[in-house]
Backbone as CSV, one residue per row, in Angstrom:
resi,resn,N_x,N_y,N_z,CA_x,CA_y,CA_z,C_x,C_y,C_z
1,MET,-2.066,-3.220,12.982,-2.863,-4.464,12.340,-2.556,-4.851,10.713
2,GLN,-2.005,-5.863,10.423,-1.956,-6.684,9.369,-3.034,-6.851,8.303
3,GLN,-3.015,-5.905,6.952,-4.207,-6.322,6.244,-3.377,-6.688,4.819
4,ALA,-4.582,-7.603,4.115,-3.757,-7.592,2.491,-3.879,-6.838,1.548
5,ILE,-3.203,-6.724,0.923,-3.031,-5.539,-0.280,-3.968,-6.455,-1.484
6,VAL,-5.182,-5.402,-1.776,-6.017,-6.225,-3.142,-5.915,-5.425,-4.116
7,GLY,-5.541,-4.391,-4.190,-5.281,-3.300,-5.429,-4.368,-2.302,-5.344
8,PHE,-4.698,-1.658,-6.352,-3.586,-0.189,-6.334,-4.402,1.051,-6.816
9,HIS,-4.049,1.929,-6.525,-4.460,3.197,-7.668,-3.841,4.332,-7.530
10,LEU,-3.721,5.128,-7.942,-3.041,6.600,-8.290,-3.935,7.400,-7.704
11,ASP,-3.172,8.321,-6.656,-3.859,9.362,-5.565,-3.848,10.687,-6.498
12,GLU,-4.217,12.005,-6.390,-4.309,13.197,-7.553,-2.803,13.578,-7.677
13,GLU,-1.847,13.089,-6.569,-0.451,13.557,-7.018,0.411,12.649,-8.176
14,GLU,-0.266,11.712,-8.611,0.033,10.653,-9.023,1.539,9.523,-8.242
15,HIS,0.901,9.349,-7.297,1.453,8.344,-6.293,0.809,7.027,-5.989
16,TRP,1.601,6.018,-6.145,0.976,4.628,-5.834,0.009,4.618,-4.657
17,VAL,-0.801,4.057,-4.587,-1.963,3.519,-3.074,-2.116,2.159,-2.992
18,ALA,-1.624,1.556,-2.142,-2.399,0.018,-1.989,-3.901,-0.127,-1.183
19,ASN,-4.824,-0.607,-1.986,-5.970,-0.998,-1.519,-5.921,-2.052,-0.592
20,LEU,-6.128,-1.831,0.706,-6.116,-2.733,1.778,-7.521,-3.841,1.888
21,ALA,-7.478,-5.190,2.240,-8.426,-5.905,2.746,-9.544,-5.065,3.785
22,CYS,-8.864,-4.055,4.546,-10.241,-3.803,5.235,-10.745,-2.247,5.200
23,GLY,-10.213,-2.005,3.653,-10.936,-0.797,3.033,-10.165,0.372,3.289
24,HIS,-9.080,0.395,3.983,-8.438,1.584,4.147,-7.687,1.367,3.038
25,SER,-6.532,2.609,2.860,-5.686,2.250,1.711,-4.053,3.194,2.204
26,GLN,-3.069,2.692,1.584,-1.726,3.163,1.879,-0.701,3.679,0.747
27,HIS,-0.547,4.471,1.032,0.960,5.024,0.182,1.995,3.986,-0.090
28,VAL,2.528,3.678,-1.430,3.605,2.840,-1.091,4.266,3.658,-2.489
29,ARG,5.251,4.567,-2.350,6.156,4.848,-2.797,7.617,4.323,-3.257
30,HIS,7.599,4.936,-4.370,9.245,4.432,-4.398,10.025,5.598,-4.376
31,ASP,10.664,6.017,-2.914,11.356,7.399,-3.108,12.535,7.266,-2.389
32,PRO,13.629,6.503,-3.125,14.792,6.128,-2.234,15.353,7.935,-2.134
33,PRO,16.122,7.841,-0.461,16.827,6.456,-0.098,15.535,5.749,1.046
34,TRP,14.301,6.929,1.458,13.784,6.528,2.317,12.810,5.094,2.228
35,GLN,11.968,5.017,0.872,11.362,3.983,0.930,11.890,3.529,-0.810
36,ASN,12.396,2.240,-0.646,12.990,1.576,-1.659,12.005,0.625,-2.114
37,ARG,10.707,1.057,-3.162,10.089,0.195,-3.882,9.887,0.599,-5.138
38,PRO,11.013,0.016,-5.882,10.774,-0.033,-7.654,10.166,-1.146,-7.997
39,TRP,9.205,-1.955,-7.430,8.312,-2.802,-7.991,6.899,-1.690,-8.271
40,VAL,6.935,-0.853,-7.348,5.334,-0.054,-7.547,5.583,0.588,-8.755
41,LEU,6.615,0.776,-9.357,7.020,1.598,-10.701,5.937,0.767,-11.812
42,THR,6.107,-0.863,-11.881,5.296,-1.310,-13.094,4.075,-2.123,-12.613
43,GLU,3.302,-2.237,-13.894,2.246,-3.222,-13.313,2.319,-4.786,-12.674
44,GLN,3.425,-5.623,-13.751,3.748,-6.768,-13.137,4.709,-6.887,-12.127
45,GLY,5.016,-5.717,-11.156,5.605,-5.418,-10.138,4.539,-5.380,-9.217
46,ARG,3.394,-4.292,-9.093,2.298,-3.966,-8.089,1.253,-5.559,-8.310
47,ASN,1.273,-5.978,-9.217,0.722,-7.733,-9.733,0.968,-8.450,-8.475
48,GLY,2.450,-8.508,-8.192,3.337,-9.652,-7.786,2.928,-9.272,-6.252
49,LYS,2.606,-8.250,-5.978,2.606,-7.811,-4.133,0.986,-7.782,-3.745
50,LEU,0.092,-8.334,-4.917,-1.205,-8.220,-4.699,-1.104,-9.709,-3.353
51,GLY,-2.076,-9.569,-2.372,-1.902,-10.274,-1.193,-1.161,-10.267,-0.220
52,VAL,0.093,-9.261,-0.309,1.215,-9.232,0.484,0.578,-8.246,1.542
53,MET,0.948,-8.950,2.825,0.494,-7.850,4.028,0.917,-6.574,4.578
54,LEU,0.171,-5.642,4.588,0.601,-4.253,5.158,0.464,-4.056,6.524
55,GLU,1.305,-3.099,7.516,0.220,-2.918,8.583,-0.206,-1.732,8.252
56,CYS,-2.089,-1.556,8.323,-2.945,-0.647,8.340,-2.999,0.494,9.479
57,LYS,-2.299,1.480,9.518,-2.308,2.737,10.319,-3.657,2.711,10.918
58,LYS,-4.601,2.995,9.819,-5.973,3.402,10.114,-6.432,2.348,11.252
59,CYS,-6.663,0.699,11.023,-7.218,-0.256,11.690,-6.335,-0.424,13.177
60,GLU,-5.100,0.055,13.204,-4.466,-0.054,14.699,-4.982,0.956,15.405
61,GLU,-4.919,2.439,14.735,-5.520,3.330,15.793,-7.281,2.959,16.231
62,ILE,-8.298,2.747,15.256,-9.309,1.980,15.834,-9.126,0.928,16.728
63,LYS,-8.203,-0.329,16.834,-8.367,-0.653,17.607,-7.951,-0.494,18.860
64,SER,-6.884,0.760,18.934,-6.511,1.070,20.049,-7.463,2.366,20.663
65,GLY,-8.382,2.824,20.010,-9.014,4.075,20.386,-9.931,3.321,20.865
């Protein structure tokens, strides 16, 4: 289920996590070659992703359950 990014925070391991409109969160690591997200490394890059839709796996599990 698609949810909008409403903010970001760092987890206990200093990895960026997107806060989603549904109240869930999802990691948005820049970890090449598996995940190429250099925008997450700067505040400007993260701000540019506010409102972008991400697939929320937790919402999808709830919906399917």
